[in-house]
C-alpha positions in Angstrom: 16.5 20.7 30.1 18.5 18.3 27.9 16.2 15.4 28.9 13.2 17.4 27.7 14.9 18.3 24.4 15.8 14.6 23.9 12.2 13.6 24.6 10.9 16.2 22.1 13.3 15.0 19.4 12.4 11.3 20.0 8.6 12.2 19.9 9.1 14.0 16.6 11.1 11.1 15.1 8.5 8.6 16.4 5.6 10.6 14.7 7.6 10.8 11.5 8.2 7.1 11.5 4.5 6.4 12.3 3.4 8.6 9.3 6.0 7.0 7.0 5.0 3.4 7.9 1.3 4.2 7.7 1.8 5.8 4.3 3.8 2.8 3.1 1.1 0.3 4.2 -1.5 2.5 2.5 0.5 2.6 -0.7 1.1 -1.2 -0.7 -2.6 -1.8 -0.1 -3.7 0.5 -2.9 -1.2 -1.0 -5.4 -2.2 -4.6 -4.5 -5.9 -3.6 -5.0 -5.1 -2.1 -8.4 -3.1 -5.1 -9.5 -5.8 -7.5 -8.5 -8.4 -5.4 -10.4 -6.3 -5.3 -13.5 -5.6 -9.0 -13.4 -9.4 -9.7 -13.0 -10.1 -7.6 -16.0 -7.5 -9.3 -18.1 -8.8 -12.8 -17.1 -12.3 -11.7 -18.0 -11.2 -10.5 -21.4 -9.3 -13.7 -22.0 -12.4 -15.8 -21.1 -14.5 -13.7 -23.5 -12.1 -13.9 -26.4 -11.2 -17.6 -26.2 -13.3 -19.9 -28.3 -15.7 -22.1 -26.4 -14.7 -25.8 -26.2 -17.2 -28.6 -26.2 
């Protein structure tokens, strides 16, 4: 009986950790994508606003 309870607790902890790690990876991926997009927009605006050199 104790062994089954321990297995259930470990399974629940493992599922929680799996969800937490997956959510963390998703968050980091999304924030990296947003940062790259923002940086590309800023670079494009800088290129448009800077005077052309000969």
